[in-house]
C-alpha positions in Angstrom: 0.0 0.0 0.0 1.5 3.4 -1.0 0.7 6.9 0.1 -2.0 7.4 -2.5 -3.7 4.2 -1.4 -3.6 5.3 2.3 -5.2 8.6 1.5 -7.8 6.8 -0.7 -8.6 4.4 2.2 -9.0 7.5 4.4 -11.4 8.9 2.0 -13.5 5.9 2.0 -14.0 6.1 5.7 -15.5 9.5 5.5 -18.6 7.8 4.4 -19.0 5.8 7.6 -20.5 6.9 10.8 -17.8 8.1 13.2 -20.1 8.5 16.2 -23.2 10.4 17.1 -22.9 14.1 16.1 -22.2 16.2 19.1 -24.6 18.9 17.9 -27.6 16.7 18.7 -26.3 16.4 22.3 -25.9 20.2 22.4 -29.5 20.7 21.5 -28.8 23.1 18.7 -29.2 23.0 15.0 -26.4 21.7 12.9 -23.8 24.6 12.9 -21.5 23.2 10.2 -22.3 26.0 7.9 -20.9 28.4 10.5 -17.4 26.8 10.4 -16.0 29.0 7.7 -16.9 32.3 9.6 -14.0 31.6 12.1 -10.5 31.5 10.6 -7.0 31.8 11.9 -5.5 35.3 11.9 -3.3 35.9 8.9 -0.7 38.6 8.3 -2.5 41.9 7.3 -5.9 40.5 8.0 -8.2 41.4 10.9 -9.1 38.9 13.5 -12.6 37.5 12.7 -15.5 38.1 14.9 -16.7 35.2 17.2 -19.6 33.2 15.8 -20.4 31.1 18.9 -21.2 31.6 22.6 -18.8 28.9 24.0 -15.1 29.1 24.9 -12.1 27.2 23.8 -9.1 26.4 26.0 -5.9 24.8 24.3 -2.8 23.4 25.7 0.4 23.1 23.6 4.0 22.1 24.2 6.7 19.6 23.3 6.4 16.0 24.5 7.3 15.9 28.2 6.3 19.5 28.9 3.6 18.6 31.3 0.7 20.0 29.4 -1.5 16.9 29.4 -1.3 16.5 33.1 -2.2 20.1 33.7 -5.2 20.0 31.3 -6.4 16.9 33.1 -6.3 18.5 36.5 -8.0 21.6 35.1 -10.7 19.3 33.5 -11.3 17.6 36.9 -11.5 20.9 38.7 -14.1 22.2 36.3 -16.1 18.8 36.3 -16.3 18.9 40.1 -17.7 22.5 39.7 -20.4 21.1 37.5 -19.4 23.2 34.5 -20.5 22.2 31.0 -17.4 21.1 29.2 -16.1 18.8 26.5 -12.5 17.4 26.1 -10.8 16.5 22.9 -7.3 15.5 22.0 -5.0 15.4 18.9 -5.2 12.6 16.5 -8.3 10.9 18.1 -10.8 10.8 15.4 -11.9 7.3 14.2 -12.3 8.7 10.7 -8.7 8.0 9.6 -7.5 5.9 12.5 -7.0 2.7 10.5 -5.3 4.5 7.5 -2.8 6.2 9.9 -2.1 3.0 11.8 -1.3 1.1 8.5 0.8 3.9 7.2 2.9 4.0 10.4 3.2 0.2 10.6 4.6 0.1 7.1 6.5 3.3 7.3 4.9 4.7 4.2 4.0 8.2 5.5 5.8 11.1 3.9 5.7 14.5 5.7 2.9 15.7 3.5 0.8 12.5 3.8 1.3 12.6 7.5 0.1 16.2 7.7 -3.0 15.6 5.6 -4.1 12.7 7.7 -3.8 14.7 10.8 -5.7 17.6 9.1 -8.5 15.2 8.2 -8.6 13.9 11.7 -8.8 17.5 13.1 -11.4 18.6 10.5 -13.7 15.6 11.5 -13.3 16.5 15.3 -13.8 20.2 14.5 -17.0 19.5 12.6 -18.5 16.9 14.9 -17.3 18.0 18.3 -15.5 21.4 18.6 -17.7 23.7 16.7 -21.0 22.1 17.6 -20.3 22.3 21.2 -18.9 25.9 21.0 -22.2 26.7 19.4 -24.1 24.9 22.2 -22.4 27.1 24.8 -20.0 24.7 26.1 -16.3 25.1 27.4 -14.1 23.0 25.1 -10.7 21.8 26.4 -8.2 20.6 23.7 -4.9 18.7 24.3 -3.0 19.8 21.4 -4.6 22.0 18.6 -3.6 23.3 15.2 -0.3 24.7 16.6 0.9 21.1 17.0 0.7 20.8 13.2 2.3 24.1 12.7 5.3 23.2 14.9 5.6 19.4 14.1 4.8 19.4 10.5 7.0 22.3 9.8 9.7 20.5 11.6 9.2 17.8 9.0 9.6 20.2 6.2 6.0 21.2 5.4 5.8 25.0 4.3 4.4 27.1 7.1 2.0 29.1 4.8 0.6 25.9 3.4 -0.1 24.6 6.9 -1.8 27.8 7.9 -3.9 27.7 4.8 -4.8 24.0 5.5 -6.2 24.8 9.0 -7.8 28.2 8.2 -11.2 26.9 9.1 -10.3 26.4 12.7 -11.8 28.6 15.4 -9.4 30.8 17.3 -8.7 29.6 21.0 -9.8 31.9 23.7 -6.7 30.9 25.7 -3.7 28.9 24.3 -1.5 27.7 27.1 2.1 27.0 26.0 3.9 24.7 28.6 7.5 25.5 27.9 10.1 23.1 29.4 13.9 23.1 28.6 14.7 20.6 25.8 16.9 18.3 28.1 14.1 18.3 30.8 11.3 17.4 28.4 13.4 14.7 26.6 14.5 13.2 29.8 10.9 12.9 31.1 9.9 11.0 27.9 12.9 8.7 27.7 12.8 7.8 31.4 9.1 6.8 31.2 9.1 4.8 27.9 10.9 1.6 27.1 11.1 2.4 23.5 10.3 5.4 21.2 8.2 4.7 18.2 9.5 5.3 14.6 7.7 8.4 13.7 7.5 9.7 17.3 11.4 9.8 17.3 11.5 11.6 13.9 13.4 8.6 12.4 11.7 9.3 9.0 13.8 12.5 8.9 17.1 10.8 8.8 18.5 13.0 11.6 20.2 10.1 13.4 20.4 6.4 13.5 20.0 6.4 17.2 16.3 6.9 18.2 17.0 8.8 21.3 19.2 11.2 19.7 16.9 11.5 16.6 14.1 12.3 19.1 16.1 15.0 20.8 16.9 16.6 17.5 13.4 16.5 16.3 12.0 17.9 19.5 14.5 20.7 19.2 12.9 21.7 15.9 9.6 21.5 17.3 10.5 23.6 20.3 11.9 26.3 17.9 8.7 26.2 16.0 6.6 26.8 19.1 8.8 29.6 20.3 8.2 31.4 17.1 4.4 31.3 17.7 4.5 32.9 21.2 3.8 36.5 20.0 2.1 35.9 16.7 -0.5 33.5 18.1 -0.9 35.0 21.7 0.3 32.1 23.7 0.2 32.2 27.4 3.6 30.9 28.4 3.9 28.8 31.5 7.1 27.3 32.9 6.9 23.6 32.6 9.5 22.9 35.3 7.5 24.4 38.1 5.8 22.1 40.7 2.5 20.6 39.4 0.4 22.2 42.1 1.8 25.8 41.4 1.3 25.4 37.7 -2.3 24.2 38.3 -3.0 27.3 40.4 -1.5 29.6 37.7 -3.6 27.9 35.1 -6.8 28.2 37.1 -6.2 31.8 37.9 -5.8 32.7 34.3 -8.8 30.8 33.1 -10.9 32.5 35.8 -9.6 35.9 34.9 -10.0 35.4 31.1 -13.2 33.5 30.8 -16.5 34.2 32.5 -17.0 30.7 34.0 -20.4 31.6 35.4 -21.7 31.3 31.8 -20.8 27.5 31.9 -22.1 26.7 35.4 -24.9 24.3 36.0 -28.2 25.6 34.8 -30.8 25.9 37.7 -34.4 25.2 36.5 -36.9 26.8 38.8 -40.2 24.9 39.1 -43.3 27.0 38.8 -45.4 27.1 42.0 -49.0 26.2 41.6 
């Protein structure tokens, strides 16, 4: 199976049901026609107006930066408070899962093919989960977002302008937390917790080194550089990934509380009419 067959196989899966549409759960009409109204800011273009009542919180960072742990803690805090929320993570759509798995197993994925599969995955989640729930007045938490593609795919050689255009339909996050940890710290966290790095995870497809650990370090260095370039242009909220977990979580909660009116997502109280 070559790359063309992988993408063809992924296309076939678009006709299958990938789960119940979230807009039905949100109790709203299908908002898919609204997706095009929210695009990423481009140089020389104004930031588009919001087309939904919900809010989107995103975490980004290199592997081992601590972002997933912090988002999980934030999610549990909000769930305990009864807030309306939805969690989504990178590369989790069933739409292209089998095609991506086969491509990885046979090591057939080129940087462009890999990028397009991830874009298809994100587009499916955006249409079925993210946008409908933002329209339904939910707080959406995303573990990795389009900035992962901008950093990781660019590290593999994909043109940045092409990547921006590819994801231009994505809604702009209300907060993008960037957990920044020094390269050596992040790499040590990953290598000490995993028995073996996977081929593409280590960036072995780029030919940076024959040693997987060294290839991973070089690949992550490229990704870290890409993230750092987006701090100002994409309004990242930078947090120190080396701080204690509890201190980082407090900072995160304080920022969320100051930037988002959480009362809008609090449990709705239905008052029964008295006879």
